[in-house]
N, CA, C and O atoms as a GROMACS GRO file, in nm:
protein
  404
    1MET      N    1  -1.377  -1.644   0.136
    1MET     CA    2  -1.262  -1.554   0.134
    1MET      C    3  -1.238  -1.506   0.278
    1MET      O    4  -1.324  -1.441   0.337
    2ALA      N    5  -1.122  -1.540   0.332
    2ALA     CA    6  -1.086  -1.499   0.468
    2ALA      C    7  -0.962  -1.411   0.460
    2ALA      O    8  -0.849  -1.461   0.462
    3LEU      N    9  -0.982  -1.284   0.452
    3LEU     CA   10  -0.871  -1.189   0.436
    3LEU      C   11  -0.817  -1.150   0.573
    3LEU      O   12  -0.842  -1.039   0.621
    4ASN      N   13  -0.744  -1.240   0.635
    4ASN     CA   14  -0.696  -1.218   0.771
    4ASN      C   15  -0.559  -1.152   0.780
    4ASN      O   16  -0.515  -1.116   0.889
    5PHE      N   17  -0.491  -1.137   0.668
    5PHE     CA   18  -0.354  -1.086   0.668
    5PHE      C   19  -0.351  -0.953   0.594
    5PHE      O   20  -0.396  -0.944   0.480
    6GLY      N   21  -0.299  -0.849   0.660
    6GLY     CA   22  -0.298  -0.717   0.598
    6GLY      C   23  -0.165  -0.647   0.608
    6GLY      O   24  -0.075  -0.689   0.681
    7VAL      N   25  -0.155  -0.538   0.533
    7VAL     CA   26  -0.041  -0.447   0.540
    7VAL      C   27  -0.098  -0.306   0.540
    7VAL      O   28  -0.184  -0.273   0.458
    8LEU      N   29  -0.050  -0.223   0.631
    8LEU     CA   30  -0.087  -0.082   0.637
    8LEU      C   31   0.042  -0.002   0.623
    8LEU      O   32   0.135  -0.021   0.701
    9ALA      N   33   0.046   0.086   0.524
    9ALA     CA   34   0.162   0.172   0.504
    9ALA      C   35   0.116   0.316   0.510
    9ALA      O   36   0.023   0.355   0.439
   10LEU      N   37   0.181   0.396   0.593
   10LEU     CA   38   0.152   0.539   0.602
   10LEU      C   39   0.270   0.615   0.544
   10LEU      O   40   0.386   0.586   0.575
   11LEU      N   41   0.239   0.713   0.459
   11LEU     CA   42   0.341   0.785   0.384
   11LEU      C   43   0.320   0.935   0.400
   11LEU      O   44   0.207   0.984   0.387
   12THR      N   45   0.426   1.008   0.430
   12THR     CA   46   0.419   1.153   0.441
   12THR      C   47   0.494   1.215   0.324
   12THR      O   48   0.614   1.193   0.307
   13ALA      N   49   0.422   1.291   0.244
   13ALA     CA   50   0.482   1.351   0.125
   13ALA      C   51   0.576   1.465   0.162
   13ALA      O   52   0.552   1.541   0.255
   14GLU      N   53   0.683   1.473   0.086
   14GLU     CA   54   0.773   1.588   0.094
   14GLU      C   55   0.692   1.711   0.048
   14GLU      O   56   0.610   1.701  -0.043
   15LYS      N   57   0.717   1.824   0.111
   15LYS     CA   58   0.643   1.946   0.074
   15LYS      C   59   0.660   1.972  -0.077
   15LYS      O   60   0.771   1.973  -0.129
   16GLY      N   61   0.548   1.991  -0.143
   16GLY     CA   62   0.548   2.015  -0.286
   16GLY      C   63   0.539   1.889  -0.372
   16GLY      O   64   0.525   1.898  -0.493
   17GLU      N   65   0.546   1.772  -0.309
   17GLU     CA   66   0.544   1.646  -0.383
   17GLU      C   67   0.413   1.569  -0.364
   17GLU      O   68   0.404   1.452  -0.401
   18GLU      N   69   0.313   1.633  -0.305
   18GLU     CA   70   0.186   1.566  -0.274
   18GLU      C   71   0.119   1.510  -0.400
   18GLU      O   72   0.072   1.396  -0.400
   19ALA      N   73   0.114   1.588  -0.507
   19ALA     CA   74   0.048   1.543  -0.629
   19ALA      C   75   0.122   1.425  -0.691
   19ALA      O   76   0.059   1.332  -0.742
   20ARG      N   77   0.253   1.429  -0.687
   20ARG     CA   78   0.331   1.318  -0.743
   20ARG      C   79   0.312   1.191  -0.661
   20ARG      O   80   0.305   1.082  -0.717
   21LEU      N   81   0.304   1.204  -0.527
   21LEU     CA   82   0.280   1.086  -0.444
   21LEU      C   83   0.141   1.030  -0.470
   21LEU      O   84   0.124   0.908  -0.478
   22ALA      N   85   0.042   1.117  -0.484
   22ALA     CA   86  -0.094   1.071  -0.516
   22ALA      C   87  -0.094   0.996  -0.649
   22ALA      O   88  -0.158   0.892  -0.661
   23ALA      N   89  -0.025   1.049  -0.749
   23ALA     CA   90  -0.018   0.984  -0.880
   23ALA      C   91   0.052   0.848  -0.869
   23ALA      O   92   0.011   0.752  -0.933
   24PHE      N   93   0.156   0.841  -0.788
   24PHE     CA   94   0.226   0.714  -0.766
   24PHE      C   95   0.130   0.611  -0.709
   24PHE      O   96   0.126   0.496  -0.754
   25LEU      N   97   0.052   0.650  -0.609
   25LEU     CA   98  -0.043   0.557  -0.548
   25LEU      C   99  -0.149   0.513  -0.649
   25LEU      O  100  -0.185   0.396  -0.654
   26LYS      N  101  -0.199   0.606  -0.728
   26LYS     CA  102  -0.299   0.570  -0.828
   26LYS      C  103  -0.243   0.470  -0.929
   26LYS      O  104  -0.315   0.380  -0.973
   27SER      N  105  -0.117   0.484  -0.965
   27SER     CA  106  -0.056   0.392  -1.060
   27SER      C  107  -0.032   0.254  -0.998
   27SER      O  108  -0.015   0.156  -1.071
   28GLY      N  109  -0.030   0.245  -0.867
   28GLY     CA  110  -0.006   0.118  -0.799
   28GLY      C  111  -0.113   0.014  -0.824
   28GLY      O  112  -0.086  -0.106  -0.819
   29ARG      N  113  -0.233   0.059  -0.853
   29ARG     CA  114  -0.342  -0.036  -0.879
   29ARG      C  115  -0.308  -0.127  -0.996
   29ARG      O  116  -0.332  -0.247  -0.990
   30ASP      N  117  -0.251  -0.070  -1.102
   30ASP     CA  118  -0.214  -0.151  -1.218
   30ASP      C  119  -0.108  -0.254  -1.182
   30ASP      O  120  -0.109  -0.366  -1.234
   31VAL      N  121  -0.016  -0.218  -1.094
   31VAL     CA  122   0.092  -0.309  -1.054
   31VAL      C  123   0.035  -0.429  -0.978
   31VAL      O  124   0.072  -0.543  -1.006
   32VAL      N  125  -0.054  -0.405  -0.882
   32VAL     CA  126  -0.106  -0.516  -0.802
   32VAL      C  127  -0.204  -0.604  -0.879
   32VAL      O  128  -0.240  -0.712  -0.832
   33GLU      N  129  -0.249  -0.560  -0.996
   33GLU     CA  130  -0.332  -0.647  -1.081
   33GLU      C  131  -0.256  -0.775  -1.116
   33GLU      O  132  -0.318  -0.878  -1.140
   34ASP      N  133  -0.123  -0.768  -1.118
   34ASP     CA  134  -0.040  -0.885  -1.150
   34ASP      C  135  -0.007  -0.969  -1.027
   34ASP      O  136   0.071  -1.064  -1.037
   35GLU      N  137  -0.064  -0.938  -0.913
   35GLU     CA  138  -0.041  -1.013  -0.788
   35GLU      C  139  -0.169  -1.086  -0.751
   35GLU      O  140  -0.255  -1.028  -0.685
   36PRO      N  141  -0.185  -1.211  -0.791
   36PRO     CA  142  -0.310  -1.281  -0.761
   36PRO      C  143  -0.337  -1.296  -0.612
   36PRO      O  144  -0.453  -1.311  -0.572
   37GLY      N  145  -0.234  -1.293  -0.529
   37GLY     CA  146  -0.255  -1.307  -0.385
   37GLY      C  147  -0.298  -1.180  -0.315
   37GLY      O  148  -0.343  -1.184  -0.200
   38THR      N  149  -0.286  -1.066  -0.383
   38THR     CA  150  -0.331  -0.939  -0.326
   38THR      C  151  -0.479  -0.926  -0.358
   38THR      O  152  -0.516  -0.892  -0.471
   39LYS      N  153  -0.563  -0.952  -0.259
   39LYS     CA  154  -0.708  -0.956  -0.280
   39LYS      C  155  -0.771  -0.818  -0.267
   39LYS      O  156  -0.870  -0.789  -0.334
   40VAL      N  157  -0.714  -0.734  -0.180
   40VAL     CA  158  -0.765  -0.599  -0.157
   40VAL      C  159  -0.646  -0.504  -0.160
   40VAL      O  160  -0.543  -0.533  -0.098
   41TRP      N  161  -0.659  -0.393  -0.230
   41TRP     CA  162  -0.552  -0.293  -0.232
   41TRP      C  163  -0.617  -0.156  -0.241
   41TRP      O  164  -0.691  -0.127  -0.335
   42TYR      N  165  -0.589  -0.072  -0.142
   42TYR     CA  166  -0.641   0.064  -0.140
   42TYR      C  167  -0.523   0.161  -0.131
   42TYR      O  168  -0.432   0.140  -0.051
   43GLY      N  169  -0.525   0.265  -0.210
   43GLY     CA  170  -0.438   0.380  -0.192
   43GLY      C  171  -0.527   0.493  -0.146
   43GLY      O  172  -0.633   0.515  -0.204
   44PHE      N  173  -0.486   0.566  -0.043
   44PHE     CA  174  -0.575   0.669   0.011
   44PHE      C  175  -0.496   0.790   0.059
   44PHE      O  176  -0.374   0.785   0.076
   45GLN      N  177  -0.570   0.901   0.081
   45GLN     CA  178  -0.511   1.024   0.132
   45GLN      C  179  -0.584   1.061   0.260
   45GLN      O  180  -0.708   1.063   0.265
   46ILE      N  181  -0.507   1.092   0.365
   46ILE     CA  182  -0.563   1.126   0.496
   46ILE      C  183  -0.579   1.276   0.511
   46ILE      O  184  -0.684   1.324   0.554
   47ASP      N  185  -0.475   1.350   0.476
   47ASP     CA  186  -0.479   1.496   0.480
   47ASP      C  187  -0.388   1.548   0.370
   47ASP      O  188  -0.349   1.472   0.282
   48ASP      N  189  -0.354   1.677   0.372
   48ASP     CA  190  -0.277   1.736   0.263
   48ASP      C  191  -0.148   1.661   0.231
   48ASP      O  192  -0.111   1.648   0.114
   49SER      N  193  -0.080   1.610   0.333
   49SER     CA  194   0.051   1.550   0.309
   49SER      C  195   0.062   1.403   0.351
   49SER      O  196   0.166   1.341   0.330
   50THR      N  197  -0.044   1.347   0.409
   50THR     CA  198  -0.039   1.210   0.459
   50THR      C  199  -0.122   1.118   0.370
   50THR      O  200  -0.239   1.143   0.343
   51PHE      N  201  -0.058   1.012   0.324
   51PHE     CA  202  -0.120   0.916   0.234
   51PHE      C  203  -0.102   0.776   0.292
   51PHE      O  204  -0.030   0.758   0.391
   52GLY      N  205  -0.166   0.679   0.231
   52GLY     CA  206  -0.149   0.544   0.281
   52GLY      C  207  -0.188   0.439   0.179
   52GLY      O  208  -0.248   0.466   0.075
   53ILE      N  209  -0.151   0.317   0.215
   53ILE     CA  210  -0.186   0.198   0.137
   53ILE      C  211  -0.237   0.094   0.237
   53ILE      O  212  -0.178   0.076   0.344
   54PHE      N  213  -0.346   0.028   0.202
   54PHE     CA  214  -0.392  -0.087   0.280
   54PHE      C  215  -0.415  -0.202   0.184
   54PHE      O  216  -0.482  -0.186   0.082
   55ASP      N  217  -0.360  -0.318   0.217
   55ASP     CA  218  -0.378  -0.438   0.137
   55ASP      C  219  -0.424  -0.551   0.229
   55ASP      O  220  -0.398  -0.550   0.349
   56ALA      N  221  -0.492  -0.650   0.169
   56ALA     CA  222  -0.532  -0.767   0.246
   56ALA      C  223  -0.513  -0.893   0.162
   56ALA      O  224  -0.521  -0.891   0.039
   57PHE      N  225  -0.486  -1.003   0.233
   57PHE     CA  226  -0.446  -1.128   0.170
   57PHE      C  227  -0.511  -1.246   0.242
   57PHE      O  228  -0.548  -1.236   0.359
   58ASP      N  229  -0.523  -1.357   0.172
   58ASP     CA  230  -0.578  -1.480   0.230
   58ASP      C  231  -0.479  -1.552   0.321
   58ASP      O  232  -0.519  -1.622   0.414
   59ASP      N  233  -0.349  -1.534   0.293
   59ASP     CA  234  -0.250  -1.610   0.369
   59ASP      C  235  -0.119  -1.533   0.380
   59ASP      O  236  -0.096  -1.434   0.311
   60GLU      N  237  -0.034  -1.581   0.468
   60GLU     CA  238   0.095  -1.515   0.495
   60GLU      C  239   0.186  -1.519   0.373
   60GLU      O  240   0.261  -1.424   0.350
   61GLU      N  241   0.182  -1.626   0.296
   61GLU     CA  242   0.267  -1.635   0.178
   61GLU      C  243   0.236  -1.524   0.078
   61GLU      O  244   0.327  -1.465   0.019
   62SER      N  245   0.108  -1.496   0.059
   62SER     CA  246   0.068  -1.389  -0.033
   62SER      C  247   0.112  -1.253   0.020
   62SER      O  248   0.156  -1.167  -0.056
   63ARG      N  249   0.099  -1.234   0.151
   63ARG     CA  250   0.142  -1.107   0.210
   63ARG      C  251   0.292  -1.089   0.192
   63ARG      O  252   0.337  -0.981   0.154
   64GLN      N  253   0.370  -1.194   0.218
   64GLN     CA  254   0.515  -1.184   0.202
   64GLN      C  255   0.554  -1.162   0.057
   64GLN      O  256   0.649  -1.088   0.028
   65ALA      N  257   0.482  -1.226  -0.036
   65ALA     CA  258   0.510  -1.205  -0.179
   65ALA      C  259   0.487  -1.059  -0.215
   65ALA      O  260   0.563  -1.001  -0.293
   66HIS      N  261   0.383  -1.000  -0.160
   66HIS     CA  262   0.356  -0.859  -0.187
   66HIS      C  263   0.465  -0.770  -0.126
   66HIS      O  264   0.513  -0.677  -0.191
   67LEU      N  265   0.503  -0.799  -0.003
   67LEU     CA  266   0.603  -0.717   0.065
   67LEU      C  267   0.740  -0.722  -0.003
   67LEU      O  268   0.822  -0.634   0.018
   68THR      N  269   0.764  -0.824  -0.082
   68THR     CA  270   0.890  -0.834  -0.155
   68THR      C  271   0.869  -0.812  -0.305
   68THR      O  272   0.957  -0.843  -0.386
   69GLY      N  273   0.753  -0.758  -0.341
   69GLY     CA  274   0.717  -0.742  -0.482
   69GLY      C  275   0.744  -0.604  -0.539
   69GLY      O  276   0.829  -0.530  -0.490
   70LYS      N  277   0.670  -0.573  -0.644
   70LYS     CA  278   0.694  -0.453  -0.724
   70LYS      C  279   0.659  -0.322  -0.653
   70LYS      O  280   0.729  -0.223  -0.669
   71ILE      N  281   0.552  -0.320  -0.575
   71ILE     CA  282   0.511  -0.194  -0.509
   71ILE      C  283   0.618  -0.149  -0.410
   71ILE      O  284   0.663  -0.034  -0.418
   72PRO      N  285   0.661  -0.233  -0.315
   72PRO     CA  286   0.766  -0.188  -0.224
   72PRO      C  287   0.896  -0.149  -0.297
   72PRO      O  288   0.964  -0.054  -0.257
   73ALA      N  289   0.929  -0.222  -0.402
   73ALA     CA  290   1.049  -0.188  -0.479
   73ALA      C  291   1.034  -0.051  -0.544
   73ALA      O  292   1.127   0.030  -0.540
   74ALA      N  293   0.920  -0.025  -0.602
   74ALA     CA  294   0.896   0.105  -0.665
   74ALA      C  295   0.894   0.216  -0.561
   74ALA      O  296   0.945   0.326  -0.584
   75LEU      N  297   0.833   0.188  -0.445
   75LEU     CA  298   0.829   0.288  -0.338
   75LEU      C  299   0.970   0.322  -0.290
   75LEU      O  300   1.000   0.439  -0.266
   76SER      N  301   1.054   0.223  -0.277
   76SER     CA  302   1.191   0.251  -0.230
   76SER      C  303   1.268   0.336  -0.331
   76SER      O  304   1.356   0.413  -0.293
   77GLU      N  305   1.235   0.324  -0.459
   77GLU     CA  306   1.301   0.406  -0.561
   77GLU      C  307   1.259   0.552  -0.554
   77GLU      O  308   1.342   0.641  -0.570
   78VAL      N  309   1.130   0.578  -0.530
   78VAL     CA  310   1.082   0.717  -0.530
   78VAL      C  311   1.083   0.782  -0.393
   78VAL      O  312   1.070   0.904  -0.382
   79ALA      N  313   1.099   0.703  -0.288
   79ALA     CA  314   1.093   0.756  -0.152
   79ALA      C  315   1.187   0.873  -0.126
   79ALA      O  316   1.144   0.971  -0.065
   80PRO      N  317   1.313   0.869  -0.170
   80PRO     CA  318   1.402   0.981  -0.139
   80PRO      C  319   1.353   1.116  -0.190
   80PRO      O  320   1.380   1.219  -0.128
   81GLU      N  321   1.283   1.118  -0.302
   81GLU     CA  322   1.237   1.245  -0.356
   81GLU      C  323   1.092   1.279  -0.319
   81GLU      O  324   1.057   1.397  -0.313
   82LEU      N  325   1.009   1.178  -0.295
   82LEU     CA  326   0.867   1.204  -0.269
   82LEU      C  327   0.828   1.207  -0.122
   82LEU      O  328   0.729   1.270  -0.086
   83LEU      N  329   0.905   1.139  -0.036
   83LEU     CA  330   0.865   1.126   0.104
   83LEU      C  331   0.948   1.212   0.197
   83LEU      O  332   1.070   1.224   0.182
   84ALA      N  333   0.880   1.273   0.294
   84ALA     CA  334   0.947   1.356   0.395
   84ALA      C  335   1.012   1.271   0.502
   84ALA      O  336   1.111   1.311   0.563
   85THR      N  337   0.955   1.152   0.526
   85THR     CA  338   1.007   1.059   0.627
   85THR      C  339   1.002   0.918   0.569
   85THR      O  340   0.937   0.894   0.467
   86ALA      N  341   1.068   0.826   0.635
   86ALA     CA  342   1.062   0.686   0.591
   86ALA      C  343   0.918   0.636   0.601
   86ALA      O  344   0.846   0.676   0.693
   87PRO      N  345   0.876   0.551   0.510
   87PRO     CA  346   0.739   0.497   0.518
   87PRO      C  347   0.721   0.415   0.646
   87PRO      O  348   0.811   0.344   0.689
   88ASP      N  349   0.604   0.427   0.704
   88ASP     CA  350   0.568   0.349   0.823
   88ASP      C  351   0.486   0.230   0.773
   88ASP      O  352   0.366   0.243   0.749
   89ILE      N  353   0.552   0.115   0.758
   89ILE     CA  354   0.487  -0.004   0.701
   89ILE      C  355   0.470  -0.107   0.812
   89ILE      O  356   0.566  -0.147   0.878
   90ARG      N  357   0.345  -0.149   0.830
   90ARG     CA  358   0.312  -0.244   0.938
   90ARG      C  359   0.231  -0.360   0.882
   90ARG      O  360   0.142  -0.341   0.799
   91THR      N  361   0.262  -0.479   0.930
   91THR     CA  362   0.173  -0.591   0.901
   91THR      C  363   0.064  -0.589   1.008
   91THR      O  364   0.090  -0.558   1.125
   92VAL      N  365  -0.057  -0.621   0.967
   92VAL     CA  366  -0.171  -0.617   1.059
   92VAL      C  367  -0.252  -0.746   1.045
   92VAL      O  368  -0.250  -0.810   0.940
   93ASP      N  369  -0.321  -0.782   1.149
   93ASP     CA  370  -0.416  -0.892   1.146
   93ASP      C  371  -0.554  -0.833   1.125
   93ASP      O  372  -0.599  -0.750   1.204
   94VAL      N  373  -0.622  -0.876   1.021
   94VAL     CA  374  -0.758  -0.829   0.993
   94VAL      C  375  -0.853  -0.912   1.079
   94VAL      O  376  -0.859  -1.034   1.066
   95LEU      N  377  -0.925  -0.846   1.167
   95LEU     CA  378  -1.015  -0.916   1.259
   95LEU      C  379  -1.152  -0.944   1.197
   95LEU      O  380  -1.213  -1.048   1.223
   96THR      N  381  -1.199  -0.850   1.116
   96THR     CA  382  -1.328  -0.870   1.052
   96THR      C  383  -1.338  -0.776   0.932
   96THR      O  384  -1.266  -0.676   0.924
   97PHE      N  385  -1.427  -0.807   0.841
   97PHE     CA  386  -1.448  -0.722   0.725
   97PHE      C  387  -1.586  -0.752   0.667
   97PHE      O  388  -1.648  -0.853   0.699
   98LYS      N  389  -1.631  -0.663   0.581
   98LYS     CA  390  -1.754  -0.685   0.508
   98LYS      C  391  -1.724  -0.666   0.361
   98LYS      O  392  -1.657  -0.570   0.322
   99HIS      N  393  -1.772  -0.757   0.282
   99HIS     CA  394  -1.757  -0.748   0.137
   99HIS      C  395  -1.893  -0.770   0.074
   99HIS      O  396  -1.961  -0.869   0.102
  100THR      N  397  -1.932  -0.678  -0.011
  100THR     CA  398  -2.058  -0.690  -0.082
  100THR      C  399  -2.028  -0.692  -0.231
  100THR      O  400  -1.960  -0.603  -0.282
  101ALA      N  401  -2.076  -0.791  -0.298
  101ALA     CA  402  -2.052  -0.801  -0.443
  101ALA      C  403  -2.153  -0.722  -0.521
  101ALA      O  404  -2.148  -0.719  -0.644
   0.00000   0.00000   0.00000
């Protein structure tokens, strides 16, 4: 497994919408279960209002399928009410990782 292709998204919650954004991220796990190319998916919280998503993929096709899939579509629907700013979504190259089964 060579997870060299990643996506990092940073999200800033609108004041008072932090719990709803956290719930949205938690529900995202079920959505990516239907994406066989999404090998790693994390939803996380950095501070009171800053959240993020990190995903990793074996190849560019899987990354592009994810970027045009259900999670980004769902995020674009809720962004106007849940986010204080536009999401900061970046593709990243994964240089190294450790996986323990």
